C-alpha positions as CSV (number, residue, x, y, z in Angstrom):
1,M,168.3,84.8,54.2
2,S,169.0,86.7,57.5
3,T,171.7,89.3,58.0
4,V,174.5,88.0,60.2
5,L,176.8,91.0,59.9
6,K,175.9,94.7,59.7
7,V,178.5,97.5,59.6
8,E,177.3,101.1,60.0
9,D,179.4,104.2,59.4
10,L,182.5,102.3,60.7
11,G,185.6,104.3,61.4
12,K,189.0,103.7,63.0
13,K,191.4,106.6,63.7
14,Y,195.0,106.4,64.8
15,I,197.3,109.3,66.0
16,L,200.6,109.5,64.1
17,H,203.5,111.2,65.8
18,H,206.1,112.9,63.7
19,Q,209.5,113.9,65.1
20,R,210.6,117.3,63.8
21,T,214.2,116.5,63.0
22,G,216.1,115.7,59.8
23,R,218.7,113.5,61.3
24,Y,219.1,110.3,63.3
25,I,219.0,110.8,67.1
26,A,221.5,108.8,69.0
27,L,221.0,107.8,72.7
28,R,224.0,110.0,73.7
29,D,222.2,113.0,72.1
30,V,219.0,112.3,74.0
31,I,220.9,112.1,77.3
32,A,223.0,115.2,76.6
33,D,219.8,117.2,75.6
34,S,218.0,116.0,78.8
35,V,221.0,117.1,81.0
36,K,221.1,120.5,79.3
37,S,217.3,121.0,79.6
38,L,217.5,120.0,83.3
39,G,220.3,122.5,83.9
40,K,218.4,125.3,82.2
41,K,215.3,124.5,84.2
42,V,217.3,124.7,87.5
43,L,219.0,127.9,86.6
44,N,215.9,129.6,85.2
45,P,212.7,127.7,86.3
46,M,210.3,130.4,85.2
47,R,211.6,130.6,81.6
48,Y,211.4,126.8,81.2
49,R,208.1,126.3,83.1
50,Y,206.6,124.7,80.1
51,S,208.3,122.1,78.0
52,V,208.6,122.5,74.3
53,S,207.6,119.6,72.2
54,H,209.6,118.8,69.1
55,S,207.1,116.4,67.7
56,S,203.8,116.9,65.9
57,K,200.6,114.8,65.8
58,E,198.5,113.8,62.8
59,E,195.2,112.1,62.7
60,F,195.1,109.1,60.3
61,W,191.8,107.4,59.5
62,A,192.5,103.8,58.6
63,L,188.8,103.3,58.0
64,K,186.1,106.0,57.6
65,D,182.3,105.8,57.0
66,V,182.3,102.2,55.9
67,S,178.9,100.6,55.8
68,F,177.7,97.2,54.4
69,E,175.7,94.1,55.2
70,V,176.4,90.4,54.9
71,E,173.8,87.8,54.6
72,Q,174.0,84.3,56.0
73,G,175.9,82.0,53.7
74,D,177.5,84.8,51.7
75,R,181.1,84.4,50.6
76,V,182.5,87.9,50.6
77,G,185.9,88.8,49.1
78,I,187.5,91.9,50.5
79,I,190.1,93.4,48.2
80,G,192.2,96.5,47.9
81,R,195.7,97.7,47.7
82,N,198.2,97.5,50.6
83,G,197.1,100.1,53.2
84,A,193.5,100.3,52.0
85,G,192.2,99.2,55.4
86,K,191.5,95.5,54.9
87,S,193.3,94.2,57.9
88,T,192.0,97.0,60.1
89,L,188.5,96.1,59.1
90,L,189.0,92.4,60.0
91,K,190.5,93.3,63.3
92,L,187.5,95.4,64.1
93,L,185.1,92.6,63.0
94,S,187.1,90.1,65.1
95,R,186.9,92.4,68.2
96,I,190.7,92.7,68.4
97,T,190.5,96.5,68.5
98,E,187.6,98.9,69.1
99,P,186.2,101.2,66.4
100,T,186.6,105.0,66.8
101,S,183.1,105.6,65.3
102,G,180.2,103.6,63.9
103,R,178.7,100.3,65.0
104,I,179.2,96.6,64.2
105,T,176.4,94.0,64.7
106,I,177.3,90.4,64.5
107,K,175.0,87.4,65.0
108,G,176.8,84.1,65.9
109,R,180.2,82.9,66.7
110,V,183.2,84.3,64.7
111,A,186.4,82.5,64.0
112,S,189.3,84.6,62.7
113,L,192.6,83.6,61.1
114,L,194.4,86.9,60.7
115,E,198.1,86.1,61.2
116,V,200.3,83.0,61.0
117,G,200.4,81.3,64.4
118,T,197.9,83.6,66.2
119,G,196.9,82.0,69.5
120,F,199.9,79.6,69.4
121,H,202.5,79.4,72.1
122,P,205.9,78.6,70.5
123,E,207.1,76.4,73.4
124,L,204.0,74.1,73.3
125,T,203.7,71.2,71.0
126,G,201.3,71.1,68.1
127,R,198.9,68.8,70.1
128,E,198.9,71.2,73.0
129,N,198.4,74.3,70.8
130,I,195.3,72.7,69.1
131,F,193.7,72.6,72.6
132,L,195.0,76.1,73.4
133,N,194.0,77.7,70.2
134,G,190.7,76.0,70.1
135,A,189.9,77.3,73.6
136,V,190.9,80.8,72.5
137,L,188.5,80.6,69.6
138,G,185.7,79.4,71.9
139,M,185.7,75.7,71.5
140,G,185.0,73.5,74.5
141,R,187.4,70.7,75.5
142,A,184.9,68.0,74.5
143,E,184.4,69.7,71.1
144,I,188.1,69.9,70.5
145,R,188.6,66.2,71.3
146,R,185.7,65.3,68.9
147,K,187.3,67.2,66.1
148,F,191.0,66.5,67.0
149,D,191.6,63.8,64.4
150,E,189.9,65.8,61.6
151,I,192.1,68.8,62.5
152,V,195.3,66.8,62.4
153,D,194.4,65.1,59.1
154,F,193.6,68.4,57.5
155,A,196.8,70.1,58.7
156,E,199.0,67.1,57.7
157,V,201.3,67.6,60.7
158,E,200.7,64.2,62.4
159,K,204.4,63.4,62.3
160,F,205.3,66.6,64.1
161,L,202.3,66.7,66.5
162,D,204.4,66.4,69.6
163,T,207.1,68.8,68.4
164,P,207.2,72.4,69.8
165,V,205.6,74.7,67.2
166,K,208.6,77.0,67.4
167,R,210.3,74.4,65.2
168,Y,207.5,74.5,62.6
169,S,207.9,76.2,59.3
170,S,205.6,79.1,58.4
171,G,203.7,76.7,56.1
172,M,203.2,74.2,59.0
173,Y,202.1,77.0,61.3
174,V,199.4,78.2,58.9
175,R,198.2,74.7,58.1
176,L,197.6,74.0,61.7
177,A,196.1,77.4,62.5
178,F,193.7,77.2,59.6
179,A,192.7,73.6,60.4
180,V,191.7,74.7,64.0
181,A,189.8,77.8,62.8
182,A,188.0,75.9,59.9
183,H,186.8,73.1,62.2
184,L,185.4,75.4,64.8
185,E,182.1,75.5,62.9
186,P,181.7,79.2,63.3
187,K,178.8,81.1,61.9
188,I,181.3,83.6,60.4
189,L,184.8,82.6,59.3
190,I,187.2,85.4,58.7
191,V,190.4,84.6,56.8
192,D,193.2,87.1,56.0
193,E,196.0,86.7,53.4
194,V,197.7,84.1,55.5
195,L,196.9,81.4,52.9
196,A,199.6,82.9,50.7
197,V,202.1,81.2,53.0
198,G,201.0,77.7,52.1
199,D,201.9,75.8,49.0
200,A,199.5,75.5,46.0
201,Q,198.1,72.1,47.1
202,F,197.2,73.4,50.5
203,Q,195.7,76.6,49.2
204,K,193.4,74.5,47.0
205,K,192.5,72.4,50.0
206,C,191.7,75.5,52.1
207,L,189.6,77.1,49.3
208,G,187.7,73.8,49.1
209,K,187.1,73.8,52.9
210,M,185.9,77.4,52.8
211,E,183.5,76.6,50.0
212,A,182.2,73.7,52.0
213,V,181.8,76.0,55.0
214,A,179.7,78.4,52.9
215,Q,177.6,75.6,51.4
216,E,176.7,74.6,55.0
217,G,175.1,78.0,55.4
218,R,177.9,79.7,57.2
219,T,179.5,83.0,56.1
220,V,183.0,83.5,54.9
221,L,184.9,86.8,54.7
222,F,188.1,86.3,52.7
223,V,190.9,88.8,52.1
224,S,193.4,88.0,49.4
225,H,195.4,89.5,46.6
226,N,194.9,86.3,44.6
227,M,192.1,87.4,42.2
228,N,191.6,83.8,40.9
229,A,190.9,82.6,44.5
230,I,188.5,85.5,45.1
231,S,186.8,84.8,41.7
232,S,186.4,81.1,42.3
233,L,185.4,81.2,46.0
234,C,183.4,84.4,46.6
235,S,180.0,85.4,45.4
236,T,180.2,89.1,46.4
237,G,183.1,91.5,46.7
238,I,184.0,94.6,48.6
239,V,186.7,97.0,47.4
240,L,188.4,99.3,49.9
241,A,190.6,102.3,48.9
242,N,192.2,104.7,51.3
243,G,190.0,103.5,54.2
244,K,186.7,104.0,52.4
245,L,184.3,101.6,50.7
246,Q,184.8,102.1,47.0
247,F,182.7,99.3,45.5
248,E,180.3,96.6,46.7
249,G,178.6,94.0,44.4
250,D,179.2,90.9,42.4
251,A,182.7,89.4,43.0
252,R,183.8,89.5,39.4
253,A,182.6,93.1,39.0
254,A,184.5,94.0,42.2
255,I,187.7,92.4,40.9
256,S,187.4,94.3,37.6
257,H,186.8,97.5,39.5
258,Y,189.9,96.9,41.7
259,L,192.2,96.0,38.9
260,M,191.1,99.0,36.8
261,F,191.4,101.4,39.7
262,G,194.7,103.2,39.5
263,A,195.5,102.1,35.9
264,D,194.7,104.4,33.0
265,S,194.8,104.5,29.3
266,A,198.0,106.6,29.6
267,Y,200.9,106.6,32.0
268,T,203.1,109.5,33.0
269,C,206.1,108.9,35.3
270,R,206.0,111.3,38.2
271,E,208.7,109.7,40.4
272,N,212.0,108.0,40.1
273,C,213.1,109.7,36.9
274,D,216.5,110.8,38.2
275,T,218.0,107.5,39.2
276,G,220.6,107.5,36.5
277,Y,219.1,104.4,35.0
278,P,216.7,104.2,32.1
279,V,213.1,104.8,33.1
280,I,209.7,104.8,31.4
281,T,208.5,108.3,31.3
282,R,205.2,108.0,29.3
283,A,203.1,105.2,27.8
284,W,199.8,105.0,26.0
285,F,197.6,103.1,23.5
286,E,197.2,104.2,20.0
287,N,195.0,103.3,17.1
288,K,196.3,102.5,13.6
289,A,196.1,106.2,12.6
290,G,198.4,107.2,15.5
291,D,195.7,108.8,17.7
292,T,195.7,108.0,21.5
293,T,192.8,105.7,22.4
294,S,191.3,104.0,25.4
295,Q,189.4,101.2,23.6
296,Y,189.7,98.7,20.7
297,Y,187.2,96.7,18.8
298,I,187.4,92.9,18.9
299,G,190.0,91.8,16.4
300,E,191.5,95.3,16.0
301,E,195.3,95.8,16.0
302,V,196.7,97.0,19.4
303,Y,199.5,99.6,19.5
304,V,201.5,100.4,22.6
305,V,203.7,103.4,22.7
306,I,206.5,103.8,25.3
307,E,208.7,106.8,25.9
308,S,211.9,106.3,28.0
309,A,214.6,108.6,29.5
310,N,218.1,107.1,29.3
311,P,220.7,109.4,30.8
312,E,223.6,107.1,30.1
313,G,222.5,106.2,26.6
314,I,222.4,102.4,27.4
315,A,221.0,100.0,24.8
316,I,217.6,98.8,26.2
317,E,215.0,96.2,25.6
318,I,211.3,96.4,26.3
319,S,209.2,93.8,28.0
320,L,205.4,93.8,28.0
321,S,202.8,91.5,29.7
322,F,199.2,91.6,28.7
323,W,196.4,90.6,31.2
324,D,192.6,90.6,31.3
325,N,190.5,92.3,33.9
326,L,190.7,89.2,36.2
327,R,194.5,89.4,36.0
328,R,194.7,86.3,33.9
329,P,197.7,86.2,31.4
330,L,197.1,86.8,27.7
331,W,200.4,87.2,25.9
332,N,203.9,88.5,26.4
333,F,206.3,90.6,24.4
334,T,210.1,90.5,24.6
335,H,212.9,91.3,22.1
336,E,214.2,87.7,22.3
337,M,210.7,86.2,21.7
338,H,210.3,88.1,18.5
339,G,213.9,88.1,17.3
340,L,214.4,91.8,17.7
341,K,217.6,93.7,18.4
342,P,217.9,96.0,21.5
343,I,217.1,99.7,21.0
344,P,220.3,101.6,20.6
345,G,221.2,104.0,23.4
346,S,219.7,107.4,23.1
347,K,218.8,109.8,25.9
348,R,215.2,109.9,25.0
349,T,213.4,107.3,22.9
350,R,209.9,106.6,21.7
351,A,209.0,103.0,20.8
352,R,205.8,101.8,19.1
353,I,204.9,98.1,19.2
354,A,202.1,96.9,17.0
355,F,200.2,93.6,17.9
356,H,197.8,91.5,15.9
357,P,195.8,89.6,18.6
358,P,193.1,87.1,17.8
359,Q,189.4,87.7,18.5
360,L,189.8,88.7,22.1
361,T,186.7,87.9,24.2
362,I,187.6,89.9,27.3
363,S,186.3,93.2,28.6
364,E,189.6,95.0,29.5
365,L,193.2,94.8,28.7
366,L,195.9,95.7,31.2
367,V,199.7,96.0,30.4
368,D,202.7,95.5,32.7
369,M,205.7,97.4,31.2
370,A,209.4,97.1,31.8
371,I,212.7,98.1,30.3
372,G,216.0,96.5,30.9
373,P,219.5,95.8,29.3
374,K,220.2,93.5,26.5
375,G,218.6,90.2,27.5
376,G,215.9,92.0,29.4
377,F,217.1,91.4,33.0
378,P,217.4,92.9,35.5
379,Y,214.8,95.5,34.9
380,Y,215.8,99.1,35.1
381,D,212.1,100.1,35.5
382,H,209.0,98.0,35.9
383,I,205.4,99.2,36.1
384,I,202.5,96.9,37.1
385,S,199.2,97.5,35.3
386,G,200.6,100.8,33.9
387,I,198.0,101.3,31.2
388,K,194.6,99.8,30.4
389,C,192.0,99.9,27.7
390,A,188.5,98.5,27.0
391,I,187.8,95.7,24.4
392,I,184.4,96.3,22.9
393,E,182.2,94.9,20.2
394,K,181.2,97.1,17.2
395,G,177.8,98.3,18.2
396,D,177.2,98.2,21.9
397,G,179.0,97.6,25.0
398,I,181.7,95.6,26.7
399,L,181.8,91.9,26.2
400,Y,182.0,89.2,28.8
401,R,182.6,85.9,27.0
402,R,184.6,82.8,27.2
403,F,188.3,83.4,28.1
404,P,190.8,82.5,25.4
405,E,193.1,79.6,26.0
406,W,196.6,80.4,27.2
407,P,199.1,81.0,25.7
408,I,198.3,83.4,22.9
409,F,201.1,84.3,20.6
410,C,200.8,87.7,18.8
411,D,202.8,88.8,15.9
412,A,204.5,92.1,16.8
413,Q,206.4,94.9,14.9
414,L,208.6,97.3,16.8
415,T,209.5,100.8,15.5
416,Y,211.3,103.5,17.4
417,E,212.6,107.0,17.1
418,V,215.0,109.3,19.0
419,L,213.3,112.2,20.6
420,N,214.4,115.8,20.6
421,E,212.8,119.2,21.3
422,T,210.9,119.1,18.0
423,N,209.2,115.7,18.3
424,E,209.1,115.1,22.0
425,Q,205.7,116.6,22.6
426,R,202.5,115.0,21.2
């Protein structure tokens, strides 16, 4: 297999401007300040020879020192949190913007689908935009004519083909844009999170098309927050964090790394604790003996402890959702589901929930946590992947086995206590 994409020490820097003011500046203030400044300059030109700037500049590296190679036919999933640098990387690879440092080597034609309706003119019809967008992506008129029927059939917009695309829904936009890009027959197909706009049936259709593209020996770079799509489509994965390459390897290993990054076996609230509403201040896993833990053996009981601050003393209910390392659902916990009463209002409370799961055949366990009023909704506080732990086999190592069938129902017991100065610290 030959290398079709090589990225070496890639970096992209932006300059951020910060206005040194604590209030909103109205247009009348700008005009008044300008007149005053002009008057002072006229009256005393030497004193105001140099203008004083009230703004500061800051360098921001959206990407820094990123290096990787992609072989022909690879299906690469690029994942990371919002602001990690994924879209910046794709824009650099698509030659939409120039890198600040480093080098990109690409062999072959690239087709990019980065935003809904990129390359479309709103006043033109769907038919006209197919020719326009195809030309923008490098297709000749004869090639577009040859593939026109396939594009229309794939996009499922034949009924609206002669309607201006400004009247299209966002879903119709993305269907048509993807259809044109996918039928360009590029050597490298770059697709951003735009597929999230389409419905489930169209997403499945797009994933099938990208898989067919890869089987034909072409390369796919796919950005998505849908871990199931990344897992089913991609063979390798790249994880970006804060503009840097954090992990590169097998797609499932990359997903596991991404989901575990930022979650921990214990959670401590550092923000949002003075809202007046109940908030989760601490959470962790325990073993049966009451000691904090970051791992369980297969079949062992799971204990989740949650401390909450409740300034108004409102009665609260706890909701928990358990997931595996690929963000697939395992089981849920709510007061209603287990016939439990709300926790009476106290300013500080510690709740301990014991679960008796079946023989879990997963590698990690992640927990979403929430507290709300009686009935559970709306949430006062909600934390995604707040805590995590490993599921291991007695003896050696983390297991990767068959995923258990959904849903799993776990028996649960809830105990709680009111915290005071003597029992608040562990």
